[in-house]
C-alpha positions as CSV (number, residue, x, y, z in Angstrom):
1,M,108.8,103.9,40.1
2,A,107.0,106.5,38.7
3,S,104.3,104.4,36.5
4,H,102.7,103.4,40.6
5,T,101.9,106.7,41.8
6,A,99.2,109.2,41.3
7,A,99.7,111.5,38.6
8,N,97.7,113.0,35.6
9,G,96.4,110.5,33.5
10,K,95.7,107.9,36.3
11,V,92.8,106.4,38.0
12,V,93.1,106.3,41.3
13,S,91.0,105.0,44.4
14,I,91.4,105.8,48.2
15,H,89.6,105.6,51.1
16,Y,88.8,108.5,52.6
17,T,86.9,110.6,55.2
18,L,86.4,114.3,55.3
19,T,85.8,116.3,58.7
20,L,85.2,119.7,58.7
21,E,87.0,122.2,61.3
22,G,84.8,121.0,64.8
23,G,85.2,117.4,63.9
24,E,82.0,116.7,61.6
25,V,82.1,113.9,59.2
26,V,80.7,115.0,56.2
27,D,81.7,112.4,54.2
28,S,83.1,109.2,54.1
29,S,84.1,106.0,51.5
30,E,84.4,103.6,54.9
31,G,82.4,100.6,54.5
32,Q,81.9,101.4,50.9
33,A,83.5,100.7,47.5
34,P,86.7,103.1,47.6
35,F,86.4,106.2,45.6
36,E,87.8,106.0,41.9
37,Y,88.9,109.3,40.0
38,L,91.2,110.3,37.3
39,H,93.6,112.4,38.4
40,G,94.2,115.3,36.8
41,A,91.1,116.1,35.6
42,S,89.5,118.4,38.3
43,N,87.1,115.2,39.5
44,I,88.2,116.3,42.9
45,V,89.0,119.4,44.6
46,A,92.1,121.1,43.9
47,G,93.9,121.3,47.4
48,L,93.3,116.9,47.9
49,E,94.7,116.6,44.4
50,K,97.4,118.4,45.1
51,A,98.1,116.6,48.1
52,L,97.9,113.3,46.5
53,T,100.1,113.7,43.3
54,G,102.9,111.5,43.8
55,L,101.5,109.1,46.6
56,A,101.7,105.4,46.3
57,V,99.7,102.4,46.6
58,D,98.9,101.8,50.5
59,A,100.4,105.6,51.3
60,P,98.2,107.4,53.8
61,F,97.5,111.1,53.7
62,Q,96.5,113.2,55.6
63,V,95.3,117.5,54.5
64,A,93.5,120.2,55.4
65,V,92.4,122.2,52.3
66,A,91.8,126.1,52.6
67,P,88.4,127.4,51.5
68,E,90.5,128.7,48.3
69,E,91.3,125.1,47.5
70,G,88.0,123.8,48.0
71,Y,85.0,124.7,46.9
72,G,85.7,128.7,47.3
73,M,84.6,131.1,50.0
74,R,81.2,131.4,50.0
75,Q,79.5,134.6,48.0
76,D,76.7,136.9,49.4
77,G,73.9,137.2,47.6
78,N,74.0,133.8,46.0
79,E,70.9,133.1,47.7
80,Q,67.7,133.1,45.9
81,R,64.1,132.7,47.5
82,I,61.8,131.0,44.7
83,S,58.2,129.6,44.7
84,R,57.5,126.3,45.7
85,K,55.3,126.4,42.1
86,V,59.2,126.7,40.3
87,F,59.8,122.8,40.7
88,P,57.1,120.2,38.9
89,P,54.8,119.0,41.1
90,N,56.3,115.4,41.0
91,V,59.8,116.6,42.1
92,K,60.8,115.9,45.5
93,I,62.5,118.5,47.3
94,A,65.0,118.3,50.8
95,V,67.3,120.9,52.3
96,G,71.0,119.7,50.8
97,M,69.8,118.1,47.7
98,Q,71.5,119.3,45.0
99,L,69.7,120.5,41.5
100,A,71.0,122.5,38.4
101,A,69.8,125.6,36.4
102,K,70.7,127.1,33.5
103,G,72.5,129.7,33.0
104,D,72.1,132.6,30.4
105,D,74.7,130.5,28.6
106,G,73.1,128.0,28.5
107,Q,75.7,126.3,31.1
108,P,74.3,124.0,34.2
109,M,74.6,126.0,37.3
110,P,74.1,123.6,40.4
111,F,72.5,125.0,43.3
112,W,71.4,123.5,46.8
113,I,68.2,123.5,48.3
114,A,69.2,125.9,51.6
115,K,65.3,125.9,53.1
116,I,61.4,125.1,52.2
117,E,58.7,126.9,53.6
118,E,55.2,126.7,53.0
119,D,55.1,128.2,49.6
120,V,58.8,129.5,49.3
121,V,62.1,127.8,48.5
122,T,65.6,129.4,49.2
123,I,68.1,128.0,47.0
124,D,72.0,129.1,47.0
125,F,74.1,128.9,44.6
126,N,77.0,128.6,46.8
127,H,78.2,125.1,47.5
128,P,77.5,123.8,51.3
129,L,80.6,123.0,51.9
130,A,82.2,126.8,50.9
131,G,84.1,128.6,52.9
132,E,84.9,125.6,55.3
133,T,88.6,124.1,55.7
134,L,88.0,120.5,54.5
135,H,90.4,117.5,56.5
136,F,90.8,114.7,54.5
137,A,92.3,111.3,56.0
138,G,92.7,108.0,54.4
139,K,95.1,105.6,52.1
140,V,95.7,105.2,48.3
141,V,94.1,102.1,47.7
142,G,94.8,101.5,44.0
143,I,95.9,103.2,40.9
144,R,95.9,102.5,37.0
145,E,96.2,103.2,34.1
146,A,93.3,104.8,32.5
147,S,91.6,104.0,29.6
148,K,91.8,106.2,26.3
149,E,88.1,106.3,26.5
150,E,88.6,107.6,30.4
151,L,90.7,110.4,29.2
152,Q,88.3,111.1,26.4
153,H,85.4,111.6,28.9
154,G,87.0,113.2,31.4
155,H,86.5,110.4,34.3
156,P,86.5,106.9,35.7
157,H,84.4,104.6,34.1
158,G,83.6,101.6,36.6
159,P,83.9,97.9,36.0
160,G,82.0,96.8,33.0
161,G,82.1,100.0,31.5
162,H,80.7,103.4,31.9
163,H,78.8,105.2,35.0
164,H,77.6,108.1,36.5
165,H,78.5,108.8,40.0
């Protein structure tokens, strides 16, 4: 029945493992609660959402997502070297950490800490997985109708109400 498959407006729960071309595991829900997303709301990369569309509970999936449907291609010139003093002294920064700057239009622009030297921090506006083919393998473990509030907010809420990832 169509109501029991991954489709727009459904909250879909999956268990998954994400590996890169060389087999390196970069993310997994193993040993944790399943990952929930709102289908059709761009909560996950386009290539994975497309592969999950129409799957039912207990359906396994295995998909290779090209960079164009994942985190995009790496853009040259997206790295910047900035003074360590730009970051508040009480903020602990680490390589790989995601932060955001305000763009000229006031919208948040995510960036990642690429390198930390004595007084200089290299930041990168490319997602760390930009340019990578993403290999997802897993299983659909739950599908339910999204609540009106979840549809308005564009993402699922955890048990007992609202939560942020």
